[in-house]
Steps between C-alpha positions, in 0.01 A plus 500: 500500500595460865455842633192680632332783324411835636289762336554872542330790333548873460192709544414751223552852628172684515453877440239525753315259736221308319142509616433171685171334570525448879252402776574674838540278792197613698252573228412410145496775249341339193484802290835681535860426516788627711868541441631208672683169442295226325553137516402498127765650272591560142789304367849663546752538216843356442524192702867392574610163372515229761835411647620224733538513879864496599420267785364157411346496831259769407146390424328644180189709550318662214524880530161622416574820340323558169693444172445719201177460326546586128120536437460767772537834333334713772685775672581495874349840572130486532382136488300345772669164552264220424464197715443183296387665177281200404289560801392857419142600432361190673240514780492262778283473816733629775295287758638177326864583481616727780751352738369369834729760647334770310131531586230557243364779714828680494521469125141591435518805738794629294337426164182684603691798627643554154176478302226763480129455543442461123721177481314197377387225740779270410764728619444412861560133449770506234830667470742471208742204512789737458416692806434185696840368410669835602314498829605142580859561386530797736418250781745248358782762490458534889648136518822638356564189281836518326502160331251242377614133449294253306549164645457163324459187711283196519253630770421802690291597803234237602668265246375688199674373190689687231410487134729455208851633440385713206230655713766600752710668223180690393452620855855623519450715194186651652701585817779643312268744319329580829831545693642723218200736516533516875880537537516160686773238464394168360646151532394146449578198714459133425736349768209304667414329163687193359556692180748726666756220524570545137533873481845664558404803694389410841289725733482476880249264688243663714295206584300636788404807306426311174263253662290789630439646156134532403459447115337791324132395444351525162652623176481780250430282192204531270542247213400556146533288200474653152337360189821302394518347855808710607500550867550842658417663826374818644578639843224521758509884591371423849790282587722799594280582795497135618875484465578806702253367766702187509817707559335685788412173668848353457764508768803707435838344618768756538373714210440198270177332386507130396219416268387224262345652192413363156322806372531616144712796419278790428713575202577236233807701415764342739813719533825333387662576842215301666566204277876529542461476880259196474759327258772569765297329767433207286850440383548116520767306679757320273329175572179610332675676225681178417172307514333749250799486263514128494120475427529754221779288335280188530210696335728642241403861568690809579413826668272733301483249218179320604134583562340370816136366498371505862167313566343544840239236550440575867556355846274208442782370275804636683372426854203273469646250252224527244567350159174529302464792264177581304502467124407874473792593708748302293337644184566857619862422588564321164337796326727759668808294426418450134443879465826575671700257294342625170595866591859428567801365304566132453829544664352640824568283803216465765545391862184362676449563868188397687358414842331201328721208439231306305461789256866522448533135394193539263626803327851373462356187333306721266747787436833348579659635185427856624513470885745403765413456861638394847319228687607553848278553815433864584295657787290779607709737718193603705163363602638285784635238258765272638826630338808272436839618403478317161169671418634828601803472266272385222263790542794746495617316188175589333527863636846554347420328177214751468739786576727394205224489248471730200121502543231337731150396371291394805170321510313499822182345643478794739346835410783678669752315285816370670733700708790255468563571141373858492711650770803307380439651153472852659806461717721381211350727221352205289216552254191334657144413420248294704190338357194370694414127453178359646515203735200337354 
């Protein structure tokens, strides 16, 4: 696949203009709506299939028009469009989240003007999160942003370091969902990161702008672990306000915002169009393809005919060089593997990937008749770790081996799981589950 992709969509014809929740430029009407354009929109129907650019010199850019949503059966006639559905019916203190460019006095004056004398005492200090987001988005719209680019590189403003590659992919899916709802183009750029050497589709360097990027502070992740130790997450509803505030404080370069976001998508249902575009951006060079193919031959595995076990022991092993593991930690790992092997077929093939080389050797000694593994140095793609070309190639080897699995079982010492395997599974439509394993 050597050509760029372009996405075009046809908008569903409406019988009459929909009612849109909209905040006027010079005032906040928190109780009513006006018939005007909103940054938040319902999905449109009938997306066209992607087609290639005729000119190879053209650079791809994700066209952020909404694809069809098969679960949305509402009509177009009388719905008030919903900004970030997960954030509805939540109350936040406006004083804590309003943009520095939007004063608390301005917000509260407008809130008070729309409430009668019988309103309860909390009304003066809180407004609904939905209304706050709408207000801030009205301010953001004045910036006339047409495109948002998520940038992955080793460091940002004031030498702040990036986190892992999986985290970056997660942030891309968040921005894709945000851009689609707001009719903004999305793109991802990794040209300042050593990983980009091994991706086919190159993007332009914009070094001066990239070095000026302020990473998005905080995240929208609230972890939860269920009774069988499966890791899940819930979005922090207040994050939408912090995010739009960050956009308001970011510099626009010729109608484009350059960001670094690792936020969680507010919908776990990632559209196939989004995943297809990410797969396009991650298409490997022939050198990496041959490296992966040769390793699969050595391991005697073939695409979609093996199950990957991915164990994340943490940066103290990958970066810090630790080797000691507690008996309880090892007991948990052995218990999960035994359960997995007993639930499958004796003919199932299992590939072991881990950031803990000591654990790999130990498990291969114990389960060598069921497991195969690589013993090559990998690296963390973020956190300021010194990256070599060999370690980058080996990290991408793990990534593409994950992408060819029939299923992925992950075990992580972190309550947020592991982004490296989760977002690989999401991108390549691989069944995935992650269990929490205690350090101690």
